[in-house]
C-alpha positions as CSV (number, residue, x, y, z in Angstrom):
1,M,101.1,85.8,121.8
2,P,101.1,84.8,118.1
3,S,102.3,81.3,117.3
4,Y,105.5,81.0,115.3
5,D,105.1,77.3,114.6
6,N,101.8,77.6,112.7
7,S,103.2,78.1,109.2
8,W,100.2,76.2,107.7
9,G,97.9,78.7,109.4
10,A,99.8,81.5,107.6
11,V,99.4,79.7,104.2
12,E,95.6,79.3,104.8
13,L,95.3,83.0,105.9
14,I,97.1,84.2,102.7
15,L,95.2,82.1,100.2
16,H,91.7,83.2,101.4
17,D,89.9,80.0,100.4
18,S,91.0,80.4,96.8
19,L,91.9,76.7,96.2
20,H,89.7,73.6,96.5
21,R,89.7,72.3,100.1
22,Y,90.4,68.7,98.9
23,K,92.0,67.0,95.9
24,Q,89.6,66.5,93.0
25,V,90.9,63.0,92.7
26,H,92.6,60.5,95.0
27,S,91.7,62.6,98.1
28,K,92.4,61.0,101.5
29,K,89.7,63.1,103.2
30,V,86.0,62.4,103.5
31,V,84.9,65.3,101.2
32,S,81.2,65.1,101.9
33,L,81.6,65.9,105.6
34,V,82.6,69.5,104.9
35,P,80.7,71.0,101.9
36,E,82.8,73.4,99.8
37,T,81.7,76.9,98.9
38,N,80.6,77.5,95.3
39,D,83.2,80.2,94.8
40,K,85.4,79.8,91.7
41,K,88.8,78.3,92.7
42,G,92.2,79.0,91.2
43,A,95.8,77.6,91.3
44,V,99.2,78.5,92.8
45,A,102.6,77.4,91.6
46,V,105.2,75.8,93.9
47,F,108.9,75.0,93.5
48,R,111.2,72.6,95.4
49,S,114.3,74.7,95.1
50,K,115.7,78.0,93.8
51,G,117.3,76.1,91.0
52,Q,113.9,74.7,89.9
53,L,112.5,78.2,90.1
54,K,115.1,79.6,87.8
55,R,114.4,76.8,85.3
56,G,110.7,77.2,85.6
57,H,110.3,73.6,86.8
58,G,107.4,73.9,89.2
59,L,104.2,72.2,90.2
60,V,100.6,73.4,90.0
61,M,98.6,73.2,93.2
62,T,94.8,73.5,93.1
63,S,93.9,72.1,96.5
64,L,94.8,72.9,100.1
65,E,95.0,69.2,100.9
66,A,97.8,68.6,98.3
67,L,99.6,71.8,99.4
68,Q,99.5,70.8,103.0
69,Q,100.7,67.2,102.4
70,H,103.8,68.5,100.6
71,Q,104.4,71.9,102.2
72,S,107.7,71.0,103.7
73,E,109.1,69.9,100.3
74,F,108.6,73.4,98.8
75,T,110.8,76.4,99.1
76,H,109.0,79.0,96.8
77,W,105.4,79.7,95.7
78,T,103.1,82.2,94.2
79,P,101.0,83.6,97.1
80,N,98.7,85.5,94.8
81,T,96.2,83.1,93.2
82,H,96.1,82.6,89.4
83,V,93.0,81.9,87.4
84,W,94.7,78.8,86.0
85,L,98.2,77.3,85.6
86,G,99.4,74.5,83.4
87,Y,102.4,72.7,81.9
88,N,103.9,72.9,78.5
89,G,103.9,69.9,76.2
90,D,106.9,68.2,77.8
91,R,105.7,69.1,81.3
92,D,109.1,70.6,82.1
93,S,107.9,74.2,82.7
94,L,104.8,76.1,83.8
95,R,102.4,78.1,81.7
96,G,100.0,80.9,82.8
97,M,102.3,82.6,85.4
98,D,101.8,86.1,83.8
99,K,100.4,88.8,86.1
100,T,97.4,89.2,83.7
101,N,96.4,85.7,84.7
102,I,96.1,86.5,88.5
103,S,92.6,86.1,89.8
104,Q,93.0,87.8,93.2
105,I,95.6,89.7,95.2
106,N,96.1,88.0,98.6
107,T,99.2,89.7,100.0
108,F,102.1,92.1,99.4
109,V,105.6,90.9,100.0
110,V,108.8,92.9,100.4
111,D,112.2,91.1,99.8
112,V,115.2,92.3,101.9
113,D,118.5,90.8,100.7
114,F,121.9,91.1,102.3
115,E,125.3,89.9,101.2
116,D,125.3,86.9,103.5
117,A,123.7,85.4,106.6
118,N,126.0,87.3,109.0
119,E,124.9,90.6,107.5
120,R,121.3,89.4,107.7
121,D,121.6,88.7,111.4
122,K,123.4,92.0,112.2
123,H,120.6,94.0,110.7
124,A,117.6,92.1,112.2
125,E,116.6,95.0,114.4
126,D,116.9,97.5,111.5
127,V,114.5,95.2,109.5
128,N,112.0,95.2,112.4
129,N,112.1,99.0,112.6
130,A,111.6,99.5,108.9
131,S,108.8,97.0,108.5
132,V,106.4,98.8,110.8
133,L,104.1,101.0,108.8
134,D,103.3,104.0,111.0
135,T,101.0,106.0,108.6
136,L,98.0,103.7,108.3
137,G,95.9,105.6,110.8
138,G,98.0,103.9,113.5
139,T,100.8,101.3,113.4
140,G,100.7,98.4,111.0
141,I,103.0,95.6,111.8
142,P,103.8,92.8,109.3
143,T,101.5,89.8,109.2
144,L,104.4,87.4,108.5
145,M,108.1,87.6,108.4
146,L,110.3,84.8,106.9
147,K,114.1,84.4,107.3
148,T,115.8,83.5,104.0
149,D,119.4,82.4,103.3
150,R,120.6,86.0,103.1
151,G,117.7,88.1,104.3
152,Y,114.1,88.4,105.1
153,Q,110.7,88.4,103.3
154,I,108.0,90.6,104.9
155,Y,104.3,89.7,104.2
156,Y,101.5,92.2,104.5
157,V,98.4,90.0,104.1
158,L,95.0,91.4,103.1
159,K,91.9,91.0,105.3
160,E,89.9,90.2,102.1
161,P,91.4,89.5,98.7
162,A,91.3,92.1,96.0
163,F,89.6,90.4,93.0
164,V,91.0,91.2,89.6
165,A,88.7,92.1,86.7
166,K,89.6,93.0,83.2
167,R,87.7,95.9,81.6
168,K,86.5,95.9,78.0
169,S,89.5,98.0,77.0
170,G,91.8,95.3,78.4
171,S,92.9,97.3,81.4
172,M,93.3,95.8,84.8
173,P,93.1,98.6,87.4
174,V,93.5,96.3,90.4
175,I,96.8,95.0,89.0
176,A,98.0,98.5,88.3
177,T,97.0,99.7,91.8
178,A,98.6,96.6,93.4
179,E,101.9,97.2,91.7
180,K,101.9,100.8,92.8
181,I,101.2,99.8,96.4
182,A,104.0,97.3,96.3
183,D,106.4,99.9,94.9
184,N,105.5,102.3,97.7
185,L,105.9,99.6,100.3
186,K,109.4,98.9,99.0
187,L,110.3,102.6,98.7
188,Y,109.0,103.1,102.3
189,L,111.3,100.4,103.7
190,S,114.2,101.5,101.6
191,K,114.3,104.8,103.5
192,S,115.6,102.9,106.5
193,L,117.2,99.9,104.7
194,S,119.6,100.0,101.7
195,N,119.0,96.2,101.1
196,V,115.4,96.3,99.9
197,D,115.0,94.7,96.5
198,L,113.3,97.5,94.6
199,H,113.2,95.5,91.4
200,C,111.6,92.3,92.8
201,S,108.4,91.4,91.0
202,A,105.5,92.7,93.1
203,L,103.1,89.8,92.1
204,G,105.6,87.0,91.5
205,V,107.3,84.2,93.4
206,F,108.3,84.3,97.0
207,R,109.4,82.0,99.8
208,M,106.9,79.5,101.1
209,P,106.2,79.8,104.8
210,T,107.5,76.8,106.8
211,N,107.9,76.1,110.5
212,Q,111.7,76.5,110.0
213,N,111.8,79.9,108.3
214,T,108.8,81.7,110.1
215,I,110.1,84.1,112.7
216,W,107.0,86.2,113.1
217,F,103.3,85.5,112.4
218,D,100.4,87.5,113.7
219,P,97.1,86.5,112.1
220,T,95.3,89.5,113.5
221,S,97.6,92.0,111.7
222,T,96.0,92.1,108.3
223,Y,95.2,95.0,105.9
224,S,92.4,96.4,103.9
225,F,93.2,96.8,100.2
226,D,91.4,100.2,100.2
227,D,93.4,101.4,103.3
228,L,96.7,100.3,101.6
229,M,95.7,102.2,98.5
230,S,95.0,105.3,100.5
231,W,98.3,104.9,102.3
232,S,100.1,104.5,99.0
233,M,98.5,107.6,97.6
234,R,99.7,109.6,100.6
235,Q,103.2,108.2,100.1
236,T,103.1,109.2,96.5
237,K,101.8,112.7,97.3
238,A,104.5,113.2,100.0
239,A,107.2,112.2,97.5
240,Q,105.9,114.6,94.9
241,K,105.8,117.4,97.5
242,A,109.4,116.7,98.5
243,K,110.4,117.4,94.8
244,L,109.2,121.0,95.2
245,V,111.8,121.8,97.9
246,K,114.8,123.5,96.4
247,I,118.3,123.2,97.8
248,G,118.9,126.0,100.4
249,L,117.9,126.9,103.8
250,H,115.1,129.4,102.9
251,S,114.1,128.3,99.4
252,V,110.8,129.5,98.0
253,R,109.0,128.3,95.0
254,R,106.2,129.9,93.0
255,V,103.5,127.4,91.8
256,T,100.3,127.8,89.9
257,R,96.8,126.9,91.0
258,R,96.2,123.2,90.5
259,Q,95.6,122.6,86.8
260,I,93.0,119.9,87.3
261,D,90.8,122.6,89.1
262,Q,90.9,124.9,86.1
263,S,88.0,125.2,83.6
264,W,90.0,124.0,80.6
265,Y,90.8,120.7,82.3
266,Q,87.2,120.1,83.3
267,G,86.0,120.9,79.7
268,L,88.7,118.7,78.0
269,I,88.2,115.6,80.2
270,R,84.5,115.6,79.2
271,C,85.2,115.3,75.5
272,T,84.4,112.0,73.8
273,A,85.1,112.7,70.1
274,V,88.9,112.9,70.3
275,S,90.1,111.1,67.2
276,P,93.4,109.7,66.1
277,D,93.7,111.5,62.8
278,C,93.5,115.2,63.7
279,G,97.2,116.0,63.5
280,Q,100.3,115.0,65.5
281,D,99.9,117.6,68.2
282,V,96.2,117.3,69.0
283,G,95.4,113.6,68.7
284,R,94.4,111.1,71.4
285,H,97.9,110.5,72.7
286,N,98.7,114.2,73.3
287,T,95.3,114.8,74.8
288,L,95.9,112.0,77.3
289,F,99.4,113.2,77.9
290,T,98.3,116.8,78.6
291,L,95.7,115.6,81.0
292,A,98.2,113.3,82.7
293,L,100.7,116.2,83.1
294,A,97.9,118.3,84.7
295,N,97.4,115.6,87.2
296,Y,101.1,115.3,87.9
297,S,101.5,119.1,88.4
298,S,98.5,119.0,90.7
299,N,100.1,116.4,93.0
300,V,97.5,113.8,92.2
301,P,98.9,110.3,93.0
302,E,99.9,108.3,89.9
303,E,97.5,105.5,90.5
304,A,94.5,107.9,90.9
305,A,95.5,109.7,87.7
306,L,95.7,106.3,85.9
307,V,92.2,105.3,87.0
308,S,90.8,108.7,86.0
309,L,92.4,108.6,82.5
310,I,91.4,105.0,81.9
311,E,87.8,106.0,82.4
312,F,88.3,109.0,80.1
313,N,89.8,106.8,77.5
314,E,87.0,104.3,77.7
315,R,84.5,107.1,77.0
316,L,86.2,108.0,73.7
317,E,84.6,106.9,70.5
318,L,87.9,105.5,69.4
319,P,89.9,104.7,72.6
320,L,93.6,103.8,72.8
321,S,94.7,100.4,74.3
322,A,94.9,100.2,78.0
323,R,98.7,99.6,77.7
324,A,99.1,102.8,75.8
325,V,97.3,104.7,78.5
326,E,99.5,103.2,81.2
327,L,102.6,104.3,79.2
328,V,101.3,107.8,78.8
329,V,100.7,108.2,82.5
330,R,104.1,106.7,83.3
331,D,105.8,109.2,81.0
332,A,103.9,112.1,82.5
333,Y,105.0,111.1,86.0
334,S,108.6,110.5,85.1
335,G,109.6,113.9,86.6
336,K,110.9,115.2,83.3
337,F,108.0,117.6,82.9
338,A,106.6,120.3,85.2
339,G,103.0,120.3,83.9
340,A,100.8,120.9,80.9
341,R,102.0,123.7,78.6
342,K,99.7,126.6,77.8
343,D,100.3,126.4,74.0
344,Y,99.4,122.7,73.9
345,I,96.3,123.3,76.0
346,Q,95.1,126.1,73.6
347,A,95.6,123.9,70.6
348,L,93.6,121.0,72.2
349,L,90.8,123.3,73.2
350,E,90.5,124.7,69.7
351,A,90.7,121.3,68.1
352,W,87.9,119.8,70.2
353,D,85.7,122.8,70.4
354,V,85.5,123.1,74.1
355,P,83.2,126.1,74.8
356,E,84.7,129.3,76.1
357,V,87.3,127.8,78.4
358,A,90.4,128.5,76.3
359,K,91.9,130.8,78.9
360,T,93.8,129.1,81.7
361,V,93.8,130.7,85.1
362,D,97.3,131.4,86.3
363,R,96.8,132.5,89.9
364,R,100.1,132.3,91.8
365,N,100.9,131.5,95.4
366,W,104.1,131.5,97.4
367,Y,105.2,128.8,99.7
368,K,108.1,129.1,102.1
369,F,109.6,125.8,103.3
370,A,110.7,125.1,106.9
371,K,114.3,125.5,108.0
372,P,116.3,122.4,108.8
373,R,115.9,121.2,112.4
374,N,119.3,122.3,113.4
375,E,118.5,125.8,112.4
376,R,115.3,126.0,114.4
377,S,114.7,126.7,118.1
378,Y,111.9,124.2,118.4
379,S,111.3,120.6,117.1
380,H,108.1,119.2,115.7
381,V,106.3,116.4,117.7
382,S,106.9,114.0,114.8
383,E,110.7,114.6,115.1
384,W,110.7,114.1,118.9
385,A,108.7,110.9,118.4
386,V,111.5,109.5,116.2
387,D,114.1,110.4,118.9
388,V,112.1,108.9,121.7
389,L,111.6,105.6,119.8
390,K,115.3,105.4,119.0
391,F,116.2,106.0,122.6
392,I,113.8,103.4,124.0
393,N,115.0,100.8,121.4
394,A,118.7,101.5,122.3
395,R,118.0,101.1,126.1
396,G,115.9,98.0,125.6
397,Q,118.2,96.3,123.0
398,G,117.7,92.5,123.2
399,K,114.7,92.8,125.5
400,A,111.0,92.6,125.0
401,R,110.4,95.5,127.4
402,V,112.5,98.0,129.4
403,Q,111.9,99.8,132.7
404,L,112.5,103.5,132.0
405,S,111.3,106.7,133.7
406,T,110.1,109.7,131.8
407,R,112.7,111.8,133.7
408,A,115.5,109.6,132.2
409,I,114.1,110.2,128.7
410,R,113.8,114.0,129.3
411,D,117.4,114.2,130.6
412,A,118.8,112.2,127.7
413,L,117.0,114.0,124.9
414,K,116.7,117.5,126.5
415,I,113.0,117.5,125.9
416,S,110.5,119.4,128.0
417,A,107.9,117.5,130.1
418,G,105.0,118.9,128.1
419,S,106.5,117.9,124.8
420,L,107.4,114.4,126.0
421,N,103.8,113.9,127.3
422,K,102.5,114.8,123.9
423,V,104.9,112.5,122.2
424,L,104.2,109.5,124.5
425,K,100.4,110.0,124.0
426,Q,100.8,110.1,120.2
427,L,103.0,107.0,120.2
428,R,100.5,105.0,122.5
429,E,97.5,106.1,120.4
430,S,99.2,105.0,117.2
431,G,100.2,101.7,118.7
432,Q,104.0,102.2,118.3
433,L,104.6,102.2,122.0
434,I,103.2,100.0,124.8
435,M,103.4,101.6,128.2
436,R,102.6,99.8,131.5
437,A,102.6,101.6,134.8
438,G,105.3,100.5,137.3
439,K,104.5,99.1,140.7
440,G,104.5,101.8,143.5
441,S,107.3,104.2,142.8
442,Q,108.9,102.1,140.1
443,A,109.4,103.4,136.6
444,P,107.0,102.3,133.9
445,E,107.7,99.4,131.6
446,L,108.0,100.4,127.9
447,A,108.0,98.3,124.8
448,T,108.1,99.2,121.1
449,I,107.0,97.1,118.2
450,S,110.6,96.8,117.1
451,M,111.6,95.4,120.5
452,L,108.8,92.8,120.4
453,L,109.8,91.6,116.9
454,T,113.4,91.4,117.9
455,A,112.6,89.4,121.0
456,A,110.5,87.0,119.0
457,M,113.5,86.4,116.7
458,T,115.8,85.9,119.6
459,R,113.5,83.3,121.2
460,R,113.5,81.4,117.9
461,L,117.3,81.5,117.8
462,K,117.5,80.3,121.4
463,V,115.3,77.3,120.6
464,A,117.6,76.3,117.7
465,S,120.7,76.8,119.9
466,D,119.3,74.6,122.7
467,W,118.3,71.9,120.3
468,W,121.8,71.8,118.7
469,A,123.5,71.7,122.2
470,Y,121.3,68.7,123.1
471,V,122.2,66.8,119.9
472,Q,125.9,67.5,120.5
473,D,125.6,66.2,124.1
474,Q,123.9,63.0,122.9
475,L,126.5,62.3,120.3
476,Q,129.3,62.7,122.8
477,K,127.5,60.7,125.4
478,Y,126.9,57.7,123.1
479,R,129.8,58.2,120.8
480,Q,128.0,57.5,117.6
481,P,130.1,58.8,114.7
482,D,127.7,57.2,112.1
483,A,125.0,59.7,113.3
484,V,126.9,62.7,111.8
485,E,125.2,62.5,108.4
486,P,121.6,62.2,109.8
487,V,122.4,65.1,112.1
488,A,123.6,67.2,109.2
489,E,120.3,66.6,107.5
490,A,118.5,67.7,110.6
491,V,120.6,70.9,110.8
492,D,119.3,71.8,107.3
493,L,115.8,70.9,108.3
494,F,115.7,73.1,111.4
495,D,117.8,75.9,109.8
496,V,120.4,76.0,112.6
497,P,122.4,79.2,112.2
498,E,126.1,78.8,111.2
499,A,127.1,80.8,114.3
500,I,125.7,78.1,116.6
501,L,127.3,75.3,114.7
502,T,130.8,76.8,115.1
503,S,130.4,77.8,118.7
């Protein structure tokens, strides 16, 4: 079982040895006993309160030793390491916290913010359900979950950091990809939760893990950057496909063969002599925009299109800036345009002398979309899987596991034995369901990831409740009214919920 009191272990896991192990001066450790690696080290920013964060009054940490000594004093930090950080002339604010100064991506964090602490606690199970990523070739549970004043922050920590490099053109593809992954993580959770902060900076400042705010930590649940990028691409592609569905029960839509597979695209993207002074409609900007629209209409994920067009731009004799390319791709993927227009394509092909590919292929296909579930006689396995998980979570509410027979599930959901067996097999293989055979004729024990996360939070709350009851008992026993103020400080330290204090 993961330890929920090892917040320093979470900090070390996140940072991936990106800071010096010991202070460079005034260290209290015998540095020579443990030689340090020769890898280049960076810095993180820390803040003692939200007020200091808003004013930019933070501290720079360059060693694990210093960070661990003062960890309990900090409320916020930058979990993604920067190349360097410094102070302004008056040392009252930090410099270097721009995303272009990040040296490595260590983690992705999603912020869930409710109106108040009561709303936060009411939706704890909803947050658990939403935070499980079930499309990563299995089930991905969060590495770390922190409880904040009005919500939660969910960490998905990388197995290995994604190192940031700047290309000659000034572009930083790792940063662009990381921001897209973060956006898709937030959008994914927002399908189940209306309180996900979609506008929170993906690579900015988040809560510092402490023993008091850590409610879930599993150091084995880490992610590959490449896997998250693939997952993000699938999310983008699925969202684009959803746009094709028209309102109506039997809508059909006619679409052209993918534009990026057509000969004009292959010829145009190999050009290198596209110049800025050949007319408003056939210059570099419009060439890139047409290529980006072709990617968009072909359901290519935005981050993949950006990488492809950055490479195209770098091959040009007179390339645009990396920022200009990013803006072009963003405009193309805004949803305002369906794809590249034939007249623009023809003008570009003639301007850049692409050999004999000026005719676009316009082969058409028809796609018929499925009826809504309530109009169909049969349900898909994925739809049944959602129903089964909801039913098990409802029956096991407040428990880590529940004893439940397959017959009870079949009767409640009106699902056939064959379909249920398929669903249970899929859920077990993907890791979303843990199933343990019962003794003798007893029903099997079932547990979902959501139930396990909720049980972990409940245990944490129980510890705080027992501790507060003990303090009250001691105060009444010895009748020490002067102890009220120290106890109030202890309440803040241990984050005792308001519901416990008033009970």
